[in-house]
C-alpha positions as a printed Julia matrix, in Angstrom:
111×3 Matrix{Float64}:
 182.76  22.65  122.34
 182.69  21.96  118.61
 179.43  21.32  116.8
 179.11  20.01  113.26
 175.95  21.19  111.54
 174.75  19.99  108.15
 172.69  22.1   105.78
 171.09  21.85  102.39
 168.61  24.08  100.61
 165.24  23.05   99.29
 164.79  24.99   96.05
 161.35  25.33   94.51
 161.34  26.59   90.94
 158.7   28.82   89.35
 157.2   25.7    87.78
 156.87  24.0    91.19
 159.77  21.61   90.61
 161.67  20.87   93.81
 165.45  20.43   93.88
 167.91  20.12   96.73
 171.36  21.68   96.97
 174.37  19.57   97.97
 174.76  19.04  101.72
 177.44  21.19  103.33
 178.82  20.96  106.85
 179.52  23.95  109.05
 181.66  23.54  112.14
 180.75  25.86  114.96
 183.05  26.3   117.93
 182.63  28.25  121.12
 186.26  27.58  121.98
 188.01  30.76  123.14
 191.23  29.55  121.46
 189.89  30.84  118.14
 189.13  34.38  119.31
 190.13  37.39  117.26
 191.02  40.46  119.31
 191.34  43.87  117.61
 192.52  46.99  119.41
 192.28  49.88  119.62
 188.78  49.98  118.18
 189.17  53.71  117.51
 192.43  54.72  115.85
 193.93  57.14  113.37
 196.97  55.16  112.23
 197.36  51.51  113.39
 195.22  48.66  114.66
 196.54  45.48  116.22
 194.98  42.06  115.63
 195.85  39.14  117.84
 194.67  35.56  117.93
 194.63  33.42  121.05
 196.57  30.81  119.1
 198.78  31.06  116.02
 196.92  31.02  112.74
 198.4   28.51  110.32
 196.77  30.16  107.33
 194.06  32.74  106.85
 193.1   36.12  105.53
 192.1   39.44  107.05
 189.78  41.5   104.87
 188.74  45.04  105.75
 185.53  46.47  104.31
 184.27  50.01  104.42
 180.71  50.57  105.64
 179.44  50.22  102.04
 180.87  46.69  101.84
 183.77  47.55   99.54
 187.08  45.77  100.25
 189.71  48.36  101.17
 192.49  46.02  102.32
 193.26  42.31  102.29
 196.11  40.61  104.14
 197.2   36.96  103.92
 198.32  35.46  107.23
 200.64  32.49  107.69
 201.83  31.15  111.04
 201.15  34.3   113.01
 199.53  35.11  116.32
 199.56  38.88  115.84
 199.29  41.39  112.99
 199.65  45.18  112.95
 197.65  46.92  110.24
 198.38  50.45  109.01
 195.12  52.34  108.46
 196.7   55.78  107.96
 195.44  56.03  104.36
 191.85  55.02  105.21
 189.15  57.68  105.12
 187.51  58.56  108.43
 184.62  56.28  109.28
 183.55  52.83  110.4
 185.11  49.63  109.0
 184.5   45.92  109.32
 187.49  43.64  109.81
 186.88  40.0   108.92
 189.25  37.14  109.59
 188.56  33.88  107.77
 190.24  30.58  107.11
 189.08  27.06  106.28
 187.69  26.57  109.79
 186.24  29.87  110.92
 185.12  33.33  110.03
 184.98  36.13  112.56
 184.19  39.84  112.18
 184.53  42.95  114.26
 184.21  46.69  113.72
 186.64  49.54  114.24
 186.59  53.28  113.61
 189.2   55.32  111.73
 189.41  58.82  113.22
């Protein structure tokens, strides 16, 4: 099921003046076709990302626990990606996949 949601912000200035931001739409989908699967979630050298359908275009960004980008990968027409994490320091990381239609995040641990 796909849901279109529309949002805008009501902004009240220090002087009491009220302004509104432009309206943006956000498409939410609970369709399993868009799922990102990352395994293993604990690894010392490689992680594998797969999508339940090929991704026409997107980007995988990996952040350390402090929110600093440690790796970024552009994806074009792929259903699977292997990522070498050998050079990462031990710890927890957040992997985010995003494109024009969705953004999805998951965590993994580098041993």
